[in-house]
C-alpha positions as CSV (number, residue, x, y, z in Angstrom):
1,M,-10.1,-7.6,-1.4
2,D,-7.9,-10.6,-2.4
3,S,-10.0,-13.7,-2.7
4,A,-7.3,-15.7,-0.9
5,A,-7.5,-13.5,2.2
6,L,-8.8,-15.3,5.3
7,A,-10.4,-14.6,8.6
8,V,-8.2,-15.2,11.7
9,E,-10.3,-18.2,12.7
10,V,-9.3,-20.2,9.6
11,L,-5.6,-19.2,9.2
12,L,-3.1,-22.1,9.1
13,P,0.3,-21.9,10.9
14,R,2.0,-21.3,7.5
15,D,-0.3,-18.3,6.5
16,C,0.8,-14.7,6.3
17,R,-0.6,-12.5,9.1
18,W,-0.5,-9.2,7.2
19,P,-3.8,-7.4,8.1
20,I,-6.1,-6.3,5.3
21,G,-8.8,-3.7,5.9
22,D,-10.3,-2.2,9.0
23,V,-10.4,-4.3,12.1
24,A,-13.8,-2.9,12.9
25,D,-15.2,-4.1,9.5
26,P,-16.7,-7.6,9.5
27,T,-14.8,-8.2,6.2
28,F,-11.4,-7.7,7.9
29,R,-9.0,-10.5,6.8
30,F,-5.3,-11.5,6.7
31,C,-3.2,-12.0,3.6
32,S,-2.9,-15.8,4.0
33,Q,-0.2,-16.3,1.4
34,T,2.6,-18.7,2.4
35,R,4.9,-17.3,5.1
36,V,8.6,-17.1,4.3
37,R,10.0,-14.8,7.0
38,G,8.6,-14.4,10.5
39,V,4.8,-14.1,10.2
40,Y,4.7,-12.6,6.7
41,C,4.9,-13.7,3.1
42,A,7.8,-12.4,1.0
43,T,5.8,-9.3,-0.2
44,H,4.6,-8.3,3.3
45,W,7.9,-9.1,5.0
46,S,9.6,-6.7,2.6
47,A,6.9,-4.0,3.2
48,S,7.3,-4.4,6.9
49,R,11.0,-3.5,6.6
50,T,10.4,-0.3,4.6
51,R,10.8,2.8,6.6
52,A,8.3,5.6,6.4
53,P,9.7,8.9,5.0
54,R,10.6,11.5,7.5
């Protein structure tokens, strides 16, 4: 897991909300890189726009 990833309780308004890991796992975190579009950093915003193959 990325050492910069944060738990939801400590995210700042500018932090990326991309989920990392299993929500049932106590180590579940969010990306927390600086947001650039919507609620995601540049990398995760781009990933959120990629369509799954049919």
